[in-house]
C-alpha distance (Angstrom), angle and dihedral (degrees) to the residues before:
residue distance angle dihedral
M1 . . .
R2 3.78 . .
H3 3.77 99.2 .
Q4 3.82 111.1 161.7
V5 3.80 94.1 -10.1
A6 3.79 109.2 143.5
G7 3.79 126.8 -147.8
K8 3.77 135.9 17.0
K9 3.80 124.0 -84.8
L10 3.82 94.9 -148.0
N11 3.82 89.0 -156.9
R12 3.83 92.2 -76.1
S13 3.77 139.0 111.9
S14 3.80 116.7 -98.2
D15 3.82 95.6 -102.7
N16 3.79 93.0 46.9
R17 3.81 90.7 47.0
K18 3.81 92.0 50.2
M19 3.80 92.2 51.1
L20 3.81 91.6 46.1
R21 3.81 90.6 54.0
R22 3.82 92.6 47.0
T23 3.79 92.0 48.9
L24 3.80 95.0 46.6
I25 3.81 93.1 48.0
A26 3.81 91.2 47.4
Q27 3.81 90.2 49.6
L28 3.82 90.6 48.6
Y29 3.80 91.3 54.0
E30 3.81 93.2 42.7
H31 3.81 98.1 48.8
E32 3.84 97.5 20.9
R33 3.81 89.8 -135.2
I34 3.78 134.5 49.3
K35 3.78 134.7 -174.5
T36 3.79 111.3 -137.0
T37 3.79 143.0 134.1
R38 3.78 119.1 -66.8
A39 3.81 93.5 -116.8
K40 3.81 92.6 53.9
A41 3.81 91.9 45.3
E42 3.80 92.0 51.5
A43 3.81 90.2 47.3
I44 3.83 94.0 55.6
R45 3.79 101.6 32.4
G46 3.80 97.3 84.0
E47 3.79 95.0 45.4
A48 3.82 91.8 47.2
E49 3.80 91.2 52.3
K50 3.80 91.9 47.3
L51 3.80 90.4 54.7
I52 3.81 90.6 51.8
T53 3.81 89.3 50.1
L54 3.81 90.4 49.3
A55 3.80 90.7 52.4
R56 3.80 92.3 44.5
N57 3.79 94.2 50.4
S58 3.81 92.8 47.0
M59 3.82 91.5 61.1
D60 3.81 90.2 77.0
G61 3.82 95.9 43.2
S62 3.77 132.5 90.9
D63 3.80 123.8 -86.4
V64 3.80 90.5 -94.2
D65 3.82 90.6 53.6
K66 3.81 90.9 49.4
V67 3.80 93.1 51.5
N68 3.79 91.4 45.6
A69 3.82 91.8 50.4
R70 3.81 91.3 50.0
R71 3.80 90.5 50.6
L72 3.80 91.6 50.1
A73 3.80 90.9 49.1
A74 3.82 91.3 47.5
K75 3.79 89.3 52.3
K76 3.81 91.8 51.3
L77 3.81 92.8 45.7
G78 3.79 94.7 47.2
G79 3.78 101.8 -119.2
H80 3.80 105.5 -45.2
P81 3.82 100.5 144.7
E82 3.81 94.5 179.1
I83 3.82 90.9 53.2
V84 3.82 91.6 48.3
K85 3.80 89.5 50.6
K86 3.80 91.7 50.0
L87 3.81 91.1 47.2
F88 3.79 94.0 53.1
D89 3.82 99.6 35.0
D90 3.83 104.2 35.2
I91 3.80 112.4 15.3
S92 3.82 105.2 39.6
P93 3.86 97.0 50.0
R94 3.82 87.9 57.6
Y95 3.80 90.7 62.9
K96 3.82 98.8 43.2
E97 3.82 92.5 119.8
R98 3.81 97.0 34.9
N99 3.81 119.9 96.1
G100 3.79 101.6 -148.8
G101 3.79 131.4 -56.2
Y102 3.79 95.6 102.0
T103 3.81 95.8 154.9
R104 3.79 134.5 58.1
M105 3.82 130.6 -161.7
F106 3.80 123.9 -150.1
K107 3.79 118.4 -168.9
L108 3.80 112.4 -128.5
G109 3.80 100.7 -178.0
P110 3.78 130.6 -112.4
R111 3.80 123.5 -29.3
Q112 3.81 114.4 -111.7
G113 3.81 98.6 -124.3
D114 3.80 105.0 45.4
A115 3.83 104.6 4.0
A116 3.81 92.4 -116.7
E117 3.81 112.7 162.8
M118 3.80 108.5 -103.9
V119 3.80 124.9 -155.6
L120 3.77 137.6 -178.6
L121 3.81 109.2 -129.5
E122 3.80 112.4 -164.0
L123 3.77 141.4 164.3
V124 3.79 113.7 -105.0
E125 3.81 112.0 -108.9
E126 3.81 102.8 -145.3
């Protein structure tokens, strides 16, 4: 039974799963939209939105809070300094007035090879 077990395993070991999530979130922030399977998109969506909220909330904090938030984001993203900079300087100010719901999923239909459900995960523009 999976009572109160958080997250999806995605048929990978824990290290591989952690790196997959870091890479997908970094790619989402870099390109602002990614095409992936529905299971992977659902696995990263919450964490990606939490990082945007962290960056958004740090804008009003002191200098110490801003540095701490950037360090936390860098830890979650696995050492991509250019992605952390884009998250805090470009992406989070866009959502200053928005209370969550920073991503959107569009269903694209099944993939040709294995019929996996494909989605387009993107950052909301407004």
